[in-house]
KEMARMI-95913 format. One record per residue: residue number from 0; x, y, z of N, C-alpha, C in turn. Coordinates in nm, 2 decimals, m for minus. Layout:
nr, n.c1, n.c2, n.c3, ca.c1, ca.c2, ca.c3, c.c1, c.c2, c.c3
NUM, X, Y, Z, X, Y, Z, X, Y, Z
...
This chain:
nr, n.c1, n.c2, n.c3, ca.c1, ca.c2, ca.c3, c.c1, c.c2, c.c3
0, m1.91, m0.79, 1.12, m2.00, m0.66, 1.05, m1.99, m0.56, 1.09
1, m2.13, m0.61, 1.21, m2.19, m0.50, 1.32, m2.06, m0.39, 1.32
2, m1.93, m0.44, 1.39, m1.85, m0.34, 1.38, m1.78, m0.25, 1.28
3, m1.74, m0.36, 1.22, m1.71, m0.29, 1.07, m1.81, m0.20, 1.07
4, m1.91, m0.18, 1.02, m2.02, m0.04, 0.97, m2.06, 0.05, 1.14
5, m2.05, 0.02, 1.20, m2.03, 0.11, 1.34, m1.90, 0.23, 1.31
6, m1.79, 0.14, 1.26, m1.64, 0.23, 1.26, m1.69, 0.28, 1.11
7, m1.70, 0.25, 1.02, m1.79, 0.30, 0.90, m1.83, 0.41, 0.90
8, m1.96, 0.42, 1.03, m2.04, 0.52, 1.02, m1.96, 0.65, 1.09
9, m1.87, 0.62, 1.19, m1.84, 0.67, 1.30, m1.67, 0.77, 1.29
10, m1.59, 0.64, 1.16, m1.43, 0.75, 1.23, m1.43, 0.88, 1.10
11, m1.40, 0.94, 1.18, m1.38, 1.08, 1.12, m1.28, 1.02, 0.97
12, m1.36, 1.12, 0.87, m1.28, 1.05, 0.73, m1.32, 1.20, 0.63
13, m1.24, 1.25, 0.59, m1.30, 1.33, 0.43, m1.41, 1.26, 0.34
14, m1.49, 1.33, 0.28, m1.59, 1.33, 0.22, m1.57, 1.20, 0.07
15, m1.45, 1.28, 0.06, m1.39, 1.29, m0.12, m1.32, 1.19, m0.06
16, m1.25, 1.12, 0.04, m1.17, 0.97, 0.05, m1.29, 0.88, 0.08
17, m1.36, 0.88, 0.15, m1.48, 0.81, 0.17, m1.53, 0.72, 0.02
18, m1.54, 0.87, m0.02, m1.64, 0.77, m0.12, m1.57, 0.73, m0.28
19, m1.41, 0.77, m0.24, m1.28, 0.68, m0.35, m1.33, 0.54, m0.27
20, m1.37, 0.54, m0.14, m1.35, 0.41, m0.07, m1.26, 0.35, m0.01
21, m1.20, 0.45, 0.06, m1.03, 0.41, 0.11, m1.06, 0.39, 0.30
22, m1.18, 0.44, 0.29, m1.22, 0.40, 0.43, m1.26, 0.27, 0.47
23, m1.33, 0.24, 0.39, m1.40, 0.11, 0.34, m1.28, m0.02, 0.38
24, m1.13, 0.01, 0.25, m1.07, m0.05, 0.26, m0.97, m0.10, 0.42
25, m0.97, 0.01, 0.46, m0.84, 0.02, 0.55, m0.91, m0.10, 0.71
26, m1.08, m0.04, 0.68, m1.17, m0.13, 0.73, m1.11, m0.24, 0.71
27, m1.21, m0.33, 0.59, m1.17, m0.41, 0.57, m1.05, m0.54, 0.58
28, m0.89, m0.44, 0.59, m0.82, m0.46, 0.64, m0.79, m0.50, 0.74
29, m0.86, m0.42, 0.84, m0.81, m0.45, 0.97, m0.91, m0.55, 1.04
30, m1.00, m0.60, 1.01, m1.12, m0.68, 1.04, m1.05, m0.78, 0.96
31, m1.02, m0.80, 0.88, m0.90, m0.92, 0.82, m0.77, m0.94, 0.94
32, m0.70, m0.88, 0.95, m0.62, m0.87, 0.99, m0.61, m1.00, 1.18
33, m0.73, m0.91, 1.17, m0.78, m0.94, 1.34, m0.82, m1.12, 1.33
34, m0.91, m1.17, 1.20, m0.94, m1.31, 1.19, m0.83, m1.37, 1.12
35, m0.71, m1.32, 1.08, m0.60, m1.40, 1.05, m0.49, m1.42, 1.11
36, m0.48, m1.35, 1.20, m0.35, m1.32, 1.23, m0.24, m1.34, 1.24
37, m0.29, m1.47, 1.32, m0.17, m1.54, 1.31, m0.12, m1.62, 1.18
38, m0.15, m1.62, 1.07, m0.13, m1.66, 0.97, m0.05, m1.53, 0.92
39, m0.12, m1.42, 0.97, m0.04, m1.30, 0.94, 0.12, m1.30, 0.92
40, 0.14, m1.30, 1.04, 0.23, m1.26, 1.17, 0.40, m1.29, 1.07
41, 0.39, m1.42, 1.00, 0.54, m1.47, 0.93, 0.56, m1.31, 0.81
42, 0.46, m1.27, 0.75, 0.46, m1.19, 0.67, 0.54, m1.05, 0.76
43, 0.40, m1.04, 0.84, 0.48, m0.91, 0.88, 0.55, m0.92, 0.99
44, 0.64, m1.02, 1.03, 0.75, m0.98, 1.04, 0.91, m0.97, 0.96
45, 0.88, m1.06, 0.86, 0.96, m1.06, 0.76, 0.96, m0.84, 0.72
46, 0.86, m0.79, 0.68, 0.78, m0.65, 0.62, 0.88, m0.60, 0.75
47, 0.85, m0.60, 0.84, 0.91, m0.57, 0.94, 1.07, m0.58, 0.91
48, 1.13, m0.71, 0.97, 1.24, m0.68, 0.93, 1.33, m0.61, 0.79
49, 1.26, m0.65, 0.73, 1.32, m0.54, 0.63, 1.38, m0.43, 0.61
50, 1.27, m0.42, 0.67, 1.23, m0.21, 0.69, 1.34, m0.17, 0.82
51, 1.33, m0.26, 0.89, 1.48, m0.24, 1.00, 1.62, m0.30, 0.89
52, 1.62, m0.33, 0.84, 1.73, m0.40, 0.80, 1.77, m0.25, 0.73
53, 1.73, m0.24, 0.61, 1.77, m0.08, 0.52, 1.72, 0.06, 0.64
54, 1.69, 0.05, 0.72, 1.72, 0.17, 0.82, 1.86, 0.16, 0.83
55, 1.85, 0.06, 0.90, 2.02, 0.05, 0.98, 2.12, 0.08, 0.88
56, 2.10, 0.00, 0.77, 2.22, 0.04, 0.65, 2.25, 0.20, 0.62
57, 2.15, 0.28, 0.66, 2.20, 0.41, 0.60, 2.27, 0.51, 0.64
58, 2.36, 0.56, 0.62, 2.49, 0.57, 0.67, 2.41, 0.73, 0.74
59, 2.33, 0.81, 0.70, 2.28, 0.92, 0.70, 2.11, 0.90, 0.76
60, 2.08, 0.91, 0.92, 1.96, 0.92, 0.97, 1.83, 1.01, 1.00
61, 1.84, 1.10, 0.88, 1.72, 1.23, 0.90, 1.60, 1.24, 0.90
62, 1.57, 1.19, 0.77, 1.41, 1.16, 0.75, 1.42, 1.07, 0.68
63, 1.32, 1.00, 0.71, 1.27, 0.85, 0.64, 1.05, 0.85, 0.62
64, 1.04, 0.86, 0.52, 0.97, 0.92, 0.46, 0.86, 0.74, 0.48
65, 0.74, 0.67, 0.48, 0.71, 0.52, 0.45, 0.56, 0.58, 0.41
66, 0.61, 0.56, 0.29, 0.47, 0.54, 0.16, 0.38, 0.46, 0.16
67, 0.27, 0.47, 0.23, 0.12, 0.34, 0.22, 0.16, 0.29, 0.40
68, 0.16, 0.38, 0.46, 0.17, 0.35, 0.62, 0.06, 0.26, 0.70
69, m0.08, 0.30, 0.63, m0.21, 0.20, 0.66, m0.20, 0.20, 0.81
70, m0.21, 0.08, 0.84, m0.26, 0.08, 0.97, m0.12, 0.06, 1.07
71, m0.02, 0.07, 1.01, 0.09, 0.05, 1.10, 0.11, m0.11, 1.10
72, 0.03, m0.20, 1.08, 0.06, m0.39, 1.09, 0.20, m0.42, 1.04
73, 0.26, m0.32, 0.96, 0.37, m0.43, 0.88, 0.49, m0.35, 0.95
74, 0.49, m0.18, 0.99, 0.58, m0.06, 0.99, 0.63, m0.08, 1.12
75, 0.71, m0.09, 1.20, 0.81, m0.13, 1.36, 0.85, 0.03, 1.35
76, 0.69, 0.12, 1.42, 0.75, 0.26, 1.44, 0.78, 0.27, 1.55
77, 0.82, 0.25, 1.61, 0.86, 0.29, 1.71, 1.01, 0.29, 1.72
78, 1.08, 0.12, 1.68, 1.20, 0.12, 1.65, 1.28, 0.22, 1.54
79, 1.19, 0.27, 1.40, 1.17, 0.35, 1.34, 1.23, 0.51, 1.38
80, 1.11, 0.52, 1.45, 1.14, 0.66, 1.55, 1.22, 0.70, 1.59
81, 1.30, 0.57, 1.66, 1.40, 0.56, 1.74, 1.56, 0.60, 1.69
82, 1.57, 0.53, 1.58, 1.65, 0.54, 1.46, 1.68, 0.63, 1.36
83, 1.57, 0.75, 1.34, 1.56, 0.87, 1.27, 1.53, 0.96, 1.39
84, 1.56, 1.12, 1.29, 1.58, 1.30, 1.37, 1.38, 1.26, 1.34
85, 1.31, 1.23, 1.19, 1.21, 1.20, 1.18, 1.16, 1.13, 1.06
86, 1.05, 1.10, 1.12, 0.96, 1.00, 1.04, 0.84, 1.03, 1.01
87, 0.79, 1.06, 0.84, 0.66, 1.08, 0.80, 0.56, 0.97, 0.71
88, 0.49, 0.97, 0.80, 0.39, 0.88, 0.74, 0.28, 0.91, 0.66
89, 0.32, 0.87, 0.57, 0.23, 0.92, 0.37, 0.13, 0.82, 0.38
90, 0.00, 0.83, 0.37, m0.11, 0.74, 0.33, m0.26, 0.84, 0.27
91, m0.31, 0.80, 0.25, m0.45, 0.86, 0.21, m0.53, 0.87, 0.33
92, m0.53, 0.82, 0.45, m0.62, 0.86, 0.51, m0.53, 0.82, 0.69
93, m0.54, 0.82, 0.77, m0.44, 0.79, 0.92, m0.60, 0.75, 1.02
94, m0.62, 0.66, 1.03, m0.72, 0.57, 1.11, m0.68, 0.68, 1.26
95, m0.78, 0.63, 1.35, m0.73, 0.68, 1.50, m0.66, 0.65, 1.59
96, m0.65, 0.54, 1.52, m0.57, 0.44, 1.63, m0.39, 0.45, 1.59
97, m0.40, 0.51, 1.45, m0.28, 0.51, 1.39, m0.25, 0.70, 1.44
98, m0.35, 0.74, 1.50, m0.26, 0.92, 1.52, m0.22, 0.88, 1.66
99, m0.28, 0.82, 1.74, m0.28, 0.78, 1.87, m0.14, 0.74, 1.88
100, m0.14, 0.63, 1.83, 0.07, 0.56, 1.83, 0.13, 0.66, 1.76
101, 0.12, 0.79, 1.70, 0.21, 0.90, 1.57, 0.19, 0.97, 1.73
102, 0.14, 0.99, 1.79, 0.12, 1.15, 1.89, 0.21, 1.14, 1.98
103, 0.25, 0.99, 2.05, 0.33, 0.98, 2.16, 0.50, 0.97, 2.14
104, 0.51, 0.95, 1.99, 0.64, 0.95, 1.96, 0.71, 1.09, 1.89
105, 0.82, 1.16, 1.94, 0.85, 1.25, 1.91, 0.92, 1.29, 1.75
106, 0.89, 1.33, 1.71, 0.97, 1.37, 1.55, 0.87, 1.27, 1.51
107, 0.75, 1.20, 1.47, 0.71, 1.15, 1.37, 0.52, 1.26, 1.33
108, 0.55, 1.26, 1.15, 0.50, 1.31, 1.11, 0.37, 1.28, 1.06
109, 0.23, 1.26, 1.04, 0.15, 1.20, 0.94, 0.10, 1.33, 0.84
110, 0.16, 1.25, 0.69, 0.09, 1.31, 0.57, m0.04, 1.25, 0.55
111, m0.12, 1.34, 0.44, m0.22, 1.27, 0.45, m0.27, 1.31, 0.26
112, m0.22, 1.27, 0.23, m0.25, 1.19, 0.03, m0.24, 1.15, m0.05
113, m0.31, 1.14, m0.16, m0.30, 1.05, m0.26, m0.22, 1.01, m0.36
114, m0.10, 0.94, m0.36, m0.03, 0.92, m0.43, 0.06, 0.94, m0.59
115, m0.13, 0.92, m0.61, m0.12, 0.84, m0.75, m0.22, 1.00, m0.83
116, m0.24, 1.11, m0.77, m0.29, 1.18, m0.84, m0.44, 1.16, m0.88
117, m0.47, 1.07, m0.87, m0.60, 1.06, m0.98, m0.72, 1.04, m0.86
118, m0.74, 1.01, m0.74, m0.92, 1.02, m0.68, m0.92, 1.16, m0.70
119, m0.88, 1.25, m0.66, m0.96, 1.38, m0.65, m0.99, 1.45, m0.80
120, m0.92, 1.38, m0.89, m0.96, 1.43, m1.06, m1.07, 1.35, m1.09
121, m1.06, 1.23, m1.08, m1.19, 1.10, m1.10, m1.28, 1.15, m1.05
122, m1.28, 1.21, m0.88, m1.41, 1.26, m0.89, m1.48, 1.40, m0.93
123, m1.36, 1.50, m0.95, m1.43, 1.65, m1.02, m1.47, 1.62, m1.14
124, m1.44, 1.52, m1.21, m1.53, 1.49, m1.36, m1.63, 1.41, m1.36
125, m1.66, 1.27, m1.26, m1.79, 1.26, m1.21, m1.90, 1.38, m1.15
126, m1.90, 1.45, m1.05, m1.94, 1.53, m1.02, m1.95, 1.63, m1.19
127, m1.92, 1.65, m1.28, m1.87, 1.72, m1.35, m1.97, 1.66, m1.48
128, m1.99, 1.57, m1.46, m2.05, 1.48, m1.58, m1.98, 1.46, m1.71
129, m1.88, 1.50, m1.66, m1.72, 1.44, m1.79, m1.73, 1.26, m1.79
130, m1.65, 1.23, m1.91, m1.59, 1.08, m1.92, m1.53, 1.13, m1.80
131, m1.42, 0.99, m1.75, m1.34, 1.01, m1.67, m1.16, 0.99, m1.81
132, m1.10, 1.06, m1.75, m0.95, 1.05, m1.81, m0.88, 1.01, m1.77
133, m0.84, 0.88, m1.82, m0.74, 0.76, m1.73, m0.61, 0.80, m1.76
134, m0.54, 0.88, m1.82, m0.43, 0.94, m1.82, m0.36, 0.90, m1.69
135, m0.20, 0.87, m1.61, m0.18, 0.87, m1.48, m0.09, 0.96, m1.50
136, m0.06, 1.06, m1.44, 0.05, 1.18, m1.38, 0.18, 1.10, m1.33
137, 0.28, 1.21, m1.33, 0.43, 1.10, m1.25, 0.40, 1.22, m1.17
138, 0.36, 1.10, m1.05, 0.41, 1.21, m0.93, 0.53, 1.25, m0.87
139, 0.52, 1.38, m0.80, 0.59, 1.44, m0.75, 0.62, 1.43, m0.60
140, 0.59, 1.40, m0.53, 0.53, 1.38, m0.40, 0.74, 1.41, m0.32
141, 0.73, 1.55, m0.27, 0.86, 1.46, m0.17, 0.96, 1.45, m0.24
142, 1.00, 1.49, m0.42, 1.08, 1.47, m0.47, 1.15, 1.60, m0.44
143, 1.12, 1.66, m0.36, 1.20, 1.80, m0.39, 1.26, 1.80, m0.24
144, 1.28, 1.74, m0.14, 1.31, 1.73, 0.00, 1.42, 1.71, m0.01
145, 1.50, 1.74, 0.04, 1.68, 1.70, 0.05, 1.76, 1.65, 0.16
146, 1.63, 1.64, 0.29, 1.67, 1.55, 0.37, 1.60, 1.38, 0.44
147, 1.57, 1.36, 0.31, 1.53, 1.23, 0.28, 1.66, 1.14, 0.26
148, 1.69, 1.01, 0.36, 1.78, 0.92, 0.39, 1.69, 0.77, 0.32
149, 1.58, 0.82, 0.34, 1.51, 0.63, 0.35, 1.37, 0.62, 0.29
150, 1.36, 0.58, 0.18, 1.16, 0.57, 0.15, 1.14, 0.45, 0.15
151, 1.05, 0.41, 0.25, 0.97, 0.32, 0.25, 0.85, 0.30, 0.14
152, 0.86, 0.15, 0.05, 0.70, 0.16, m0.02, 0.67, 0.00, 0.09
153, 0.55, 0.08, 0.11, 0.53, m0.04, 0.28, 0.37, m0.13, 0.22
154, 0.43, m0.22, 0.14, 0.33, m0.35, 0.13, 0.21, m0.27, m0.04
155, 0.26, m0.17, m0.06, 0.15, m0.06, m0.13, 0.11, m0.04, m0.28
156, 0.20, m0.10, m0.37, 0.21, m0.13, m0.54, 0.11, m0.20, m0.52
157, 0.09, m0.28, m0.48, m0.01, m0.37, m0.56, m0.17, m0.33, m0.53
158, m0.18, m0.20, m0.41, m0.30, m0.14, m0.38, m0.31, m0.02, m0.45
159, m0.21, 0.06, m0.49, m0.26, 0.14, m0.55, m0.40, 0.19, m0.58
160, m0.38, 0.05, m0.75, m0.47, 0.07, m0.86, m0.59, 0.07, m0.81
161, m0.67, m0.06, m0.68, m0.75, m0.09, m0.66, m0.90, 0.02, m0.63
162, m0.86, 0.06, m0.53, m0.95, 0.18, m0.48, m1.01, 0.29, m0.63
163, m0.95, 0.28, m0.73, m0.96, 0.36, m0.82, m1.07, 0.28, m0.94
164, m0.99, 0.13, m0.95, m1.05, 0.02, m0.98, m1.17, 0.02, m0.98
165, m1.23, 0.04, m0.82, m1.31, m0.03, m0.77, m1.45, 0.12, m0.79
166, m1.37, 0.23, m0.79, m1.39, 0.35, m0.82, m1.50, 0.36, m0.98
167, m1.45, 0.34, m1.01, m1.44, 0.37, m1.16, m1.55, 0.29, m1.20
168, m1.57, 0.13, m1.15, m1.64, 0.01, m1.18, m1.80, 0.05, m1.14
169, m1.76, 0.09, m1.00, m1.88, 0.14, m0.94, m1.98, 0.26, m0.99
170, m1.89, 0.37, m1.06, m1.94, 0.52, m1.12, m1.95, 0.47, m1.31
171, m1.83, 0.42, m1.37, m1.82, 0.37, m1.46, m1.81, 0.26, m1.55
172, m1.97, 0.19, m1.51, m1.96, 0.02, m1.54, m1.94, 0.03, m1.73
173, m1.99, 0.19, m1.77, m1.94, 0.11, m1.94, m1.76, 0.11, m1.97
174, m1.68, 0.14, m1.89, m1.55, 0.11, m1.93, m1.50, m0.02, m1.97
175, m1.42, m0.03, m2.05, m1.37, m0.14, m2.18, m1.32, m0.20, m2.01
176, m1.27, m0.35, m2.00, m1.19, m0.39, m1.91, m1.03, m0.41, m1.93
177, m0.97, m0.46, m2.03, m0.89, m0.35, m2.12, m0.81, m0.18, m2.08
178, m0.95, m0.12, m2.02, m0.84, 0.04, m2.01, m0.89, 0.01, m1.86
179, m0.95, m0.06, m1.82, m0.92, m0.02, m1.61, m0.76, m0.14, m1.61
180, m0.74, m0.22, m1.71, m0.59, m0.29, m1.68, m0.51, m0.25, m1.71
181, m0.46, m0.14, m1.84, m0.45, m0.08, m1.85, m0.37, 0.07, m1.79
182, m0.53, 0.08, m1.70, m0.50, 0.24, m1.62, m0.42, 0.13, m1.47
183, m0.44, 0.00, m1.44, m0.37, m0.02, m1.27, m0.26, m0.01, m1.32
184, m0.18, m0.11, m1.45, m0.05, m0.13, m1.45, 0.03, m0.03, m1.48
185, m0.03, 0.12, m1.55, 0.01, 0.26, m1.58, 0.04, 0.34, m1.38
186, m0.05, 0.32, m1.33, m0.03, 0.37, m1.22, 0.07, 0.25, m1.13
187, 0.07, 0.14, m1.17, 0.22, 0.08, m1.09, 0.35, 0.10, m1.12
188, 0.34, 0.11, m1.24, 0.39, 0.18, m1.36, 0.50, 0.29, m1.26
189, 0.39, 0.41, m1.25, 0.37, 0.51, m1.18, 0.52, 0.56, m1.08
190, 0.44, 0.46, m0.99, 0.47, 0.44, m0.85, 0.60, 0.37, m0.80
191, 0.64, 0.32, m0.97, 0.79, 0.30, m0.95, 0.92, 0.39, m1.03
192, 0.88, 0.43, m1.13, 0.93, 0.54, m1.14, 0.97, 0.64, m1.02
193, 0.80, 0.67, m0.95, 0.90, 0.78, m0.82, 1.00, 0.72, m0.74
194, 1.00, 0.59, m0.72, 1.04, 0.57, m0.63, 1.20, 0.60, m0.70
195, 1.20, 0.55, m0.80, 1.31, 0.57, m0.83, 1.38, 0.72, m0.90
196, 1.34, 0.75, m0.89, 1.34, 0.93, m0.85, 1.43, 1.03, m0.72
197, 1.42, 0.95, m0.65, 1.48, 0.97, m0.54, 1.65, 0.92, m0.52
198, 1.66, 1.01, m0.40, 1.84, 1.01, m0.42, 1.89, 0.93, m0.31
199, 1.82, 0.92, m0.26, 1.82, 0.83, m0.08, 1.77, 0.66, m0.16
200, 1.81, 0.61, m0.03, 1.82, 0.43, m0.04, 1.66, 0.45, m0.03
201, 1.58, 0.38, m0.11, 1.46, 0.27, m0.13, 1.43, 0.19, m0.11
202, 1.37, 0.14, 0.01, 1.32, m0.01, 0.02, 1.20, 0.04, m0.01
203, 1.19, m0.14, m0.05, 1.03, m0.18, m0.10, 0.93, m0.32, m0.08
204, 0.87, m0.32, m0.05, 0.79, m0.48, m0.04, 0.71, m0.50, m0.09
205, 0.66, m0.56, m0.20, 0.53, m0.56, m0.25, 0.49, m0.71, m0.34
206, 0.38, m0.72, m0.31, 0.32, m0.88, m0.34, 0.37, m0.92, m0.49
207, 0.36, m1.01, m0.53, 0.42, m1.06, m0.68, 0.32, m1.10, m0.73
208, 0.27, m1.19, m0.67, 0.16, m1.28, m0.73, 0.06, m1.37, m0.63
209, m0.06, m1.33, m0.73, m0.17, m1.40, m0.60, m0.22, m1.56, m0.63
210, m0.19, m1.63, m0.55, m0.26, m1.78, m0.57, m0.40, m1.80, m0.46
211, m0.46, m1.89, m0.54, m0.54, m1.98, m0.52, m0.45, m2.14, m0.50
212, m0.45, m2.13, m0.34, m0.36, m2.27, m0.33, m0.48, m2.41, m0.25
213, m0.48, m2.53, m0.33, m0.55, m2.61, m0.20, m0.43, m2.74, m0.23
214, m0.39, m2.78, m0.05, m0.29, m2.86, m0.04, m0.16, m2.79, m0.11
215, m0.10, m2.90, m0.20, 0.03, m2.83, m0.29, m0.02, m2.78, m0.39
216, m0.10, m2.78, m0.43, m0.17, m2.73, m0.58, m0.24, m2.62, m0.56
217, m0.12, m2.51, m0.65, m0.17, m2.42, m0.73, m0.28, m2.41, m0.78
218, m0.43, m2.34, m0.77, m0.52, m2.36, m0.86, m0.56, m2.23, m0.99
219, m0.49, m2.19, m0.91, m0.48, m2.01, m1.00, m0.38, m1.94, m0.92
220, m0.40, m1.83, m1.04, m0.22, m1.73, m1.04, m0.29, m1.62, m1.05
221, m0.26, m1.51, m1.02, m0.30, m1.39, m1.05, m0.18, m1.29, m1.04
222, m0.15, m1.20, m1.11, m0.02, m1.09, m1.10, m0.11, m1.01, m1.08
223, m0.08, m0.93, m0.95, m0.13, m0.82, m0.88, m0.08, m0.66, m0.94
224, 0.04, m0.71, m1.04, 0.13, m0.56, m1.07, 0.02, m0.58, m1.20
225, m0.02, m0.62, m1.27, m0.10, m0.59, m1.41, m0.02, m0.65, m1.51
226, 0.10, m0.66, m1.46, 0.28, m0.71, m1.60, 0.39, m0.61, m1.57
227, 0.40, m0.49, m1.43, 0.41, m0.46, m1.46, 0.63, m0.53, m1.41
228, 0.74, m0.52, m1.49, 0.83, m0.59, m1.43, 0.93, m0.52, m1.33
229, 0.98, m0.58, m1.27, 1.07, m0.57, m1.15, 1.20, m0.61, m1.18
230, 1.28, m0.61, m1.11, 1.42, m0.66, m1.11, 1.40, m0.77, m0.99
231, 1.52, m0.89, m0.99, 1.52, m0.95, m0.94, 1.54, m0.94, m0.80
232, 1.44, m1.02, m0.68, 1.45, m0.93, m0.57, 1.54, m0.98, m0.40
233, 1.56, m0.94, m0.29, 1.67, m0.91, m0.26, 1.65, m1.00, m0.16
234, 1.51, m1.04, m0.15, 1.44, m1.13, m0.03, 1.31, m1.15, m0.10
235, 1.19, m1.27, m0.06, 1.14, m1.37, m0.13, 1.06, m1.44, m0.02
236, 0.90, m1.46, 0.05, 0.85, m1.55, 0.10, 0.70, m1.54, 0.08
237, 0.67, m1.60, 0.13, 0.52, m1.65, 0.09, 0.41, m1.55, 0.21
238, 0.31, m1.56, 0.20, 0.23, m1.49, 0.33, 0.10, m1.54, 0.28
239, 0.05, m1.63, 0.38, m0.04, m1.68, 0.42, m0.20, m1.56, 0.42
240, m0.25, m1.48, 0.29, m0.35, m1.39, 0.33, m0.44, m1.44, 0.41
241, m0.55, m1.48, 0.33, m0.68, m1.58, 0.37, m0.64, m1.72, 0.37
242, m0.62, m1.78, 0.48, m0.68, m1.90, 0.51, m0.78, m1.97, 0.49
243, m0.83, m2.13, 0.41, m0.95, m2.16, 0.41, m0.99, m2.14, 0.55
244, m1.10, m2.08, 0.60, m1.25, m2.04, 0.46, m1.28, m1.92, 0.49
245, m1.14, m1.87, 0.49, m1.19, m1.72, 0.48, m1.23, m1.67, 0.35
246, m1.22, m1.70, 0.20, m1.17, m1.66, 0.12, m1.29, m1.73, 0.04
247, m1.23, m1.88, 0.07, m1.34, m1.97, m0.04, m1.33, m2.13, 0.08
248, m1.39, m2.18, 0.10, m1.41, m2.27, 0.22, m1.31, m2.45, 0.19
249, m1.26, m2.42, 0.11, m1.16, m2.54, 0.06, m1.05, m2.50, m0.04
250, m1.02, m2.35, m0.01, m0.89, m2.33, m0.05, m0.81, m2.18, 0.02
251, m0.68, m2.18, 0.01, m0.60, m2.06, 0.09, m0.58, m1.97, m0.03
252, m0.57, m1.85, 0.01, m0.53, m1.76, m0.05, m0.42, m1.74, m0.03
253, m0.31, m1.74, m0.10, m0.14, m1.73, m0.07, m0.08, m1.60, m0.17
254, 0.00, m1.53, m0.12, 0.06, m1.43, m0.19, 0.19, m1.43, m0.21
255, 0.29, m1.39, m0.35, 0.49, m1.46, m0.35, 0.47, m1.29, m0.27
256, 0.54, m1.26, m0.21, 0.63, m1.15, m0.16, 0.78, m1.13, m0.19
257, 0.81, m0.99, m0.25, 0.93, m0.96, m0.26, 0.98, m0.84, m0.18
258, 1.11, m0.85, m0.13, 1.17, m0.73, m0.12, 1.29, m0.67, m0.16
259, 1.30, m0.55, m0.10, 1.43, m0.50, m0.17, 1.50, m0.37, m0.05
260, 1.62, m0.46, m0.02, 1.72, m0.34, 0.08, 1.74, m0.22, 0.02
261, 1.74, m0.17, m0.08, 1.80, m0.07, m0.18, 1.72, m0.11, m0.33
262, 1.57, m0.10, m0.36, 1.57, m0.10, m0.53, 1.58, 0.01, m0.59
263, 1.65, 0.04, m0.59, 1.68, 0.20, m0.67, 1.85, 0.16, m0.72
264, 1.88, 0.05, m0.62, 2.04, m0.09, m0.68, 2.02, m0.11, m0.77
265, 1.89, m0.21, m0.75, 1.88, m0.32, m0.86, 1.81, m0.27, m0.97
């Protein structure tokens, strides 16, 4: 906890990104990975293999866009950089370790942006004392690029709503749960629609179900996509995200993960 607190205090980060909870989310992700490294390894290996298989299936390899590059835990950056002329790592924030790793590779670019287009607007409304506008815009990011041969959405889809839901819960506690759930589903659907508008191969990995498990018994099940529908996956596996006692003393958190080598084709 002390290391996380110091990392939060001393990591360079724009004030708005910090206020929306993105920095604390990345730091928490890194800490959980260190605690659960062995349990996470099969999931990360399968994610990396899917991304590499999608990359090798591309007939042209000019530019690869990784949406949700995060801490690069699931992104085989060195291998992808060897396959493509250019790799764009896109996330709302790139921590120093990611920046150092990217600098060592020619052709790797870092792009910082909120792919939902919602965070800056919600912050501006809060500062102006206005009620939040919960309408979800249709993202246009990178759609005008003609050199993209592969877009990867890297374990991002279910994560997109979470910082915004947390921000709204902290600052607008009067909002109805139904309104927040509707917002979350529309964010997920907007990302899927955005992926569908590219004219290149799109590789998608996302968790589809979150389970609380004790032994062979499922105690609870949660839909991390808030009801959004997806086609049948090309690959599927389980991710032991938080083995006991990480979240619960007597149960494990397990995610069901689906992957598509070419989501648009599905």
